N, C-alpha and C positions, 0 to 999 in steps of 0.2 A: 504494500500500500504506500502510495506517495503522500507526503505531508508537505505543507507550506509552513515555514517558520513565521511566527508572529513576534512582535515586540514584547518584551517581558511585561510591560504595563498592560497588556491585553490578556494575560492569563486569567484574570477574573471573568472575562467575557465568556469563557468556556464553562464555568461552573456557577455563574452569578444568577442563575434563573430559579433559585428558591423564591418563596413568596416575598414580595415587598412588604415591609411592616411600617407602621407609624409608631415611633417611640415617643412616649409622653413622659414628662418630668415636672417636678414642682419643688420649690424650696422657698420658704418664707412668703407664701402667697403668690409667687411668680411662677406661672406655668408656661410650658412650651410643648410643641409637638413637631417632630421632624420625620422625614422619610428616610428609611434605611433599606438598602437592598442586600446588605451583608448581615444576615441573622441566621442562627441555627440552634438546634438542640445541642447541649454540651455534656449532659450527664443524665442517666436514668435515676441513680441513687446517690445523693439526693437529686431530685429533679432540678436541672439547671439549663438555662439558655444563654446564648452569647450574641452580642451585637457589636459591630465595629462602628465606632464614632470618632470623628476627628477631634482632638483636644481643643481646637479653636472654636468649636461649635458651642452655642449657648446651651444646648441640651447636655453636652458633656459637663459643663460647669454646674448645671443644676443637679445632675446625677452625682457628681463627685461631692457636692455640698450636702445633698439629702441622703445619699447612699441607697437610693431606690429609684425604680422606673417601672413603666408598663410597656409591654410589647403588644401592640394592637394589630389585628390582622384585617386589613381592608379587602373588600370584594371589588370586582371590576367596575361596579357602579361608582366607586370613589376615585376613579382615575384622575379627574380634574383636581380633587382635593389632595391626592397623593402628589401630583405635580406641583401644586401650590405650596404644600408643606416642604417640598424638596428644593424649591427655587426661591424661597423667601427666607429672610433672616428673622429669627424670633426675638432677638434682643430689641426691646423698644416697640414691639408689635404683638398684638394678640392674634397669633396665627390660627387659633381655633375659630375665632370670629371671622378673620380675613379669608380663611379657606372653607368656611361653611360647615364646620364640625362642632359637635356638641360635647363638652367635657362632662363626665358623670363621675361621681365619687365611687371609688373602689371600697373594698373592705379592709385591706391590709396595709395599703400605702397611701400617702397623700397625693401622689401623682394621679391625675385623672385618667379614666378609661375614655375611649372614643365611642360614643353611643352608636354611631352609624356603622361600626365595624362588625365583622362576623364574630369575632372573639377577642379576648384580651388575656394577657398573662401578667399578673402582678409579681414584681421581683424585688428582692433586696440585693444590693450590690455585694457580691462575694469576693470578687477580685477584678483587677483592671490592668493586666499586663500590656505593655507597649508593644506595638507591632508596626514598626516603621512610622508612617504618618497618621496612624490610627491607634486608639486604645481598644482592646477587646474587653468590653464590659460584660462580665460574667455575672448573671443574676440567679440567685437561688429562688426557685418558684415558690411563691407564698399562696397564690390563688389563681385559678384558671376559670375563665368564663367563656361561654359560647352560646350562640343562638340555638336553642334546642331543635328547631326545625331544620337546621343545617348540619347536624352532627349526630351520628349513630355509630359509635366506636371509631369513626374516622370522619373527616370533613367530607360532606356529600357534594363534591365539586361538580357532579353532573347536574346539580340544581343551579340555575342561573345566579341566584343570590349568593351562592357559596363559592363561586369561581374566584380564585385568587389572581392577583397580578404578579407577573414575573418580569424583571427588568433585564433587558438584553444590552443595555448601554445607551447613552445619549437619550433620545426621545422615544426609543423603541421598547415596547412592552408586549407581552403576550398573555392571554388568559389561560388558566387551567380549564379543564372541562372533561376530557376523556379519561376514563378509568380502564386500565387493562389489567385483568386478573389472570395470573398464571394458573393454568389448569393443574389439577392434582395428578 
């Protein structure tokens, strides 16, 4: 098989199509929400998730100060809000209002959940190793929320409202939707 070499900076474009998330944070009454394409599970026991956030980002500051955050999972209907949250700076702006999102109180952290999302994962910051120009914010999962009509032991991505967004880079996204089950 022939391959074409890509620049090192494009390595993420081959594995970057996990779901886009909205990371919300809050400290001393100041809230923010940002788009992140680099998020993943990090541990089963204890349950942990990780998200990459640049240290210059307002969300990074709020998470480092509060030691908590929420990973919200938007569906494809939120593409405009996802783009808005990813292309506007939160310092000095209410991105929830500006991007048409509704903050709602969680149960375990002060950071708000995003009402319009499919689900949300409340986290306590467990670690934050540096990885080049980003920090890997590792969160211990404290609570998990999901719309019950869109989840039955897995996200029901075949339902239109449960289809997640996946970032290919730049302005390009694709929706989830097809489920392929391996036969026994």
